[in-house]
Each structure stands twice: as structure tokens, then as C-alpha cells.
C-alpha positions in Angstrom: 0.1 0.1 -0.1 3.1 2.4 0.2 2.8 3.2 -3.3 -0.5 4.8 -2.6 1.1 8.0 -0.9 1.9 11.0 -2.5 4.3 11.9 -0.2 6.7 9.9 -2.5 6.1 12.3 -5.2 7.6 15.2 -3.4 11.1 13.3 -2.7 12.1 13.7 -6.1 15.0 14.1 -8.0 14.5 16.0 -11.4 16.0 15.8 -14.9 15.1 18.0 -17.5 13.5 16.6 -20.5 16.2 16.3 -23.4 14.7 18.2 -26.0 16.9 20.2 -28.3 16.0 23.8 -28.0 16.3 24.4 -31.7 14.4 21.3 -33.0 11.8 20.1 -30.7 9.9 17.7 -32.8 6.6 16.9 -32.7 3.8 18.3 -29.9 2.6 15.2 -28.2 0.0 17.2 -26.1 -0.8 20.8 -25.1 -1.6 22.0 -21.5 -3.3 25.3 -21.1 -4.4 27.3 -17.9 -4.3 30.8 -16.0 -1.6 32.1 -13.9 -2.6 34.8 -11.2 -0.3 35.9 -8.3 -0.5 36.5 -4.7 3.1 38.0 -4.6 3.7 41.6 -3.5 6.7 41.4 -6.5 6.4 39.9 -9.1 8.2 36.1 -9.6 11.3 36.9 -11.4 11.6 34.7 -14.7 8.5 32.7 -14.3 8.0 29.3 -16.2 5.9 26.5 -16.1 6.7 22.7 -16.1 5.2 19.4 -15.9 6.8 17.4 -13.2 7.2 13.8 -13.7 7.3 11.6 -10.8 7.3 7.7 -9.5 5.0 7.2 -6.8 6.2 3.8 -5.6 9.8 4.8 -4.4 10.5 7.2 -1.8 13.1 8.9 -3.8 11.4 8.3 -7.3 12.8 10.1 -10.3 11.0 13.1 -12.2 11.6 14.9 -15.3 10.7 18.4 -15.9 9.2 19.7 -19.0 9.6 23.4 -19.3 7.5 26.4 -21.2 9.1 29.6 -22.1 8.4 32.5 -20.0 7.0 34.6 -22.6 3.2 35.3 -22.7 2.5 33.4 -19.3 0.1 35.9 -17.9 -2.9 35.6 -17.4 -2.8 32.4 -19.7 -0.3 29.9 -20.4 0.3 26.9 -23.0 2.7 24.2 -22.4 3.5 22.1 -25.4 5.0 18.6 -24.3 7.2 17.3 -26.8 8.2 13.7 -25.0 6.6 11.5 -22.9 8.1 10.6 -19.5 11.3 8.2 -19.6 10.7 4.7 -18.9 12.6 4.9 -15.5 10.4 7.9 -14.8 7.1 5.8 -14.9 5.4 3.6 -12.3 3.7 0.5 -12.8 0.9 -1.6 -11.6 1.5 -5.3 -12.2 3.6 -4.7 -15.3 1.6 -1.4 -16.8 3.3 1.5 -16.9 2.0 5.0 -16.4 3.4 8.5 -15.6 1.8 10.9 -13.2 2.8 14.8 -13.9 2.0 18.0 -11.7 2.1 21.4 -13.5 4.1 23.5 -11.6 5.4 27.2 -11.4 9.0 28.1 -10.5 11.9 30.4 -12.1 14.1 29.7 -15.1 16.4 27.4 -13.8 14.7 26.0 -11.0 15.9 22.7 -9.6 12.1 20.9 -9.7 13.5 18.3 -7.4 13.3 20.6 -4.3 9.8 21.3 -3.7 10.9 24.2 -1.6 11.8 26.0 -4.9 8.1 25.7 -6.1 6.2 28.9 -6.4 2.8 27.3 -7.1 1.3 24.2 -8.4 -2.2 22.8 -9.3 -2.9 20.2 -6.8 -6.5 19.9 -8.4 -5.3 18.3 -11.8 -2.4 16.0 -12.8 -1.2 15.1 -16.5 -1.3 11.5 -16.7 0.7 9.6 -19.6 -0.1 5.7 -20.8 2.2 4.2 -23.1 -0.6 1.6 -24.0 -4.3 1.2 -23.1 -5.5 0.0 -19.8 -6.3 -3.6 -19.9 -9.5 -5.0 -18.5 -9.6 -6.6 -15.0 -6.1 -5.1 -14.2 -4.9 -3.0 -11.4 -4.2 0.4 -13.4 -7.6 0.5 -14.9 -9.3 0.0 -11.6 -6.8 2.6 -9.9 -7.8 5.3 -12.7 -11.5 4.2 -12.2 -12.3 2.9 -15.9 -10.7 1.9 -18.9 -8.1 4.8 -20.5 -6.6 5.0 -24.1 -3.0 5.4 -24.6 -1.3 8.8 -24.7 -1.7 12.0 -22.4 -4.7 12.8 -20.3 -5.9 15.0 -17.7 -7.4 13.5 -14.4 -8.9 15.4 -11.6 -7.9 14.9 -8.0 -10.8 14.0 -6.2 -10.5 15.0 -2.3 -12.9 12.6 -0.4 -14.9 14.2 2.2 -14.8 12.7 5.7 -18.0 10.7 5.1 -16.6 9.4 1.7 -13.3 8.2 3.5 -15.1 6.4 5.9 -17.5 4.5 3.3 -14.4 3.4 1.4 -13.0 2.2 4.4 -16.1 0.3 5.7 -16.1 -1.3 2.1 -12.5 -2.4 2.6 -13.0 -3.8 6.1 -15.9 -5.6 4.6 -14.2 -7.7 1.8 -13.5 -10.8 2.6 -10.1 -12.0 3.0 -9.5 -15.7 2.1 -5.9 -16.7 3.0 -4.2 -13.6 1.8 -3.9 -10.0 2.1 -6.3 -7.6 0.0 -4.8 -6.5 -3.3 -4.9 -3.3 -4.6 -7.0 -4.4 -7.3 -9.2 -5.9 -5.2 -9.7 -2.6 -3.2 -10.2 -0.3 -6.2 -12.2 -2.6 -8.3 -14.6 -3.2 -5.2 -14.5 0.1 -3.4 -12.9 2.7 -5.4 -10.1 3.2 -3.3 -8.6 2.9 0.1 -9.8 6.3 1.6 -7.6 8.7 0.2 -7.7 10.9 -2.6 -8.5 9.9 -5.8 -7.8 10.6 -9.4 -10.7 10.6 -11.9 -10.4 11.3 -15.6 -11.6 14.9 -16.2 -14.8 15.2 -18.6 -12.8 17.6 -20.6 -9.4 15.6 -20.6 -6.7 17.7 -22.7 -9.0 20.4 -22.9 -9.0 21.0 -19.1 -7.7 24.3 -17.8 -5.3 24.5 -15.2 -5.3 27.0 -12.6 -2.5 28.2 -10.4 -1.6 30.7 -8.0 1.9 32.1 -7.6 2.7 32.5 -3.9 4.9 34.4 -1.9 8.3 32.5 -0.9 7.1 32.2 2.7 3.8 30.2 1.8 5.9 27.4 0.5 5.4 25.0 3.3 1.5 25.7 3.6 1.4 24.9 -0.4 3.0 21.6 0.3 0.9 20.8 3.2 -1.8 21.0 0.8 -0.5 18.0 -1.2 -3.1 15.3 -1.9 -2.3 11.8 -1.3 -3.6 8.8 -3.0 
């Protein structure tokens, strides 16, 4: 169950996507959204990045795909030219998937240091699937339904206390016939284990992200709002 904790996504070592600045190739997906600032002074050299992370390792690797600082306010558009590397993705029972947060920093930010982040949309994530999910497998259950290969936007569902207790009661009621409950059994039967959940956005890649740029002193409060699944 350790891979259900988002804490590991915040213990990452970043490596920038290897895309030549002169020839970036084909745009695989575009992410759009709005930026608004709560800072008294503008953030120096702002940029937006998708930060990929592995959830299953306490020191999971991540890569950042950046967008140029021009034209970020009030709307930004981030073009993704490459998927997360194979070793930047996690897996359920052999099925690979990548999860990315849309983060604001300054040019040159080391996104492995969450204390250098200056804004992030914790209500939405980018999900990459190298292959379509397989019926009856853990990844499909974890993502709450079949998903096609490619990039998608998922909403982060924050459970109410009542919903959390319902999930836990369901898990506790599952029969255990000589084995520990599997993640597939938990998600397929109960929808989750009582933590925050990923649900595909009805607007998928047309979903607009929304990021507030914070004061430097607000980073601890920002991190404390991290979802957990």
C-alpha cells in the first residue's frame, strides 16, 4: 500500500526532458491554464513545467518539461514534446503509467526541490499511458475505468470524511480468504482505500489548469496541501 502515498512524489530528483531547443519535434500534447499571483513583487523569470514523478519509490525520479516564460500571464500554454522516460514511470502489475504535476518556478529551478516551487495545481494532474489500460487489471481499477494510450488530464478528487469512511468500511468488509487484499481488489470493489482519488476529467486535455503564484514564505503551507492517494 506504500505506493498510494503522494508523499513520494515530493521526494524527487529532477532531470530535464532532453529536447533540443532548436528542434523540439512533434507536439504530443498541449496543456493550458491561467496564472494569478498573490505575491507583492513579481516572481523573477517565471516558467511553467510538468514535473513527472514515480509514486512507488521514496526517492522517485522525475523529469521537468518546461515552457518559455513569454506570454504566461494571464494564460499559459505548455507544449509537451516527449513522454516521461521509462524509468520515470511507475507501474501496476507491469502496466506503466506516468503522473505529472503542473508547477510554477523560475527559469533554472531545480524541480527536485519542492521548496523551490512557487505554485502548483493540486486539483489536476497530467497522466501518461504508453499503452491502453487492460480490463480486469490494477491500473484500470486505480484510474476508475478504461483509458486509452497517450496523455490525459485527471481531476484529483478530495474525499469528504463521509466518503473516506465509506471507502474504509467497504475495504474492511471485503472477504480475506487466506491472503492480503490486493490493490486491484480494493479499487475494483470499493473505488479506493479512503485517500484522494484520480478521476479522468470530462474535458480531458481541454481542461484548464489554474495556478496561484505564492510568496516565498508560503511554500510550507502549499506543500501541506498536497493530495495523497
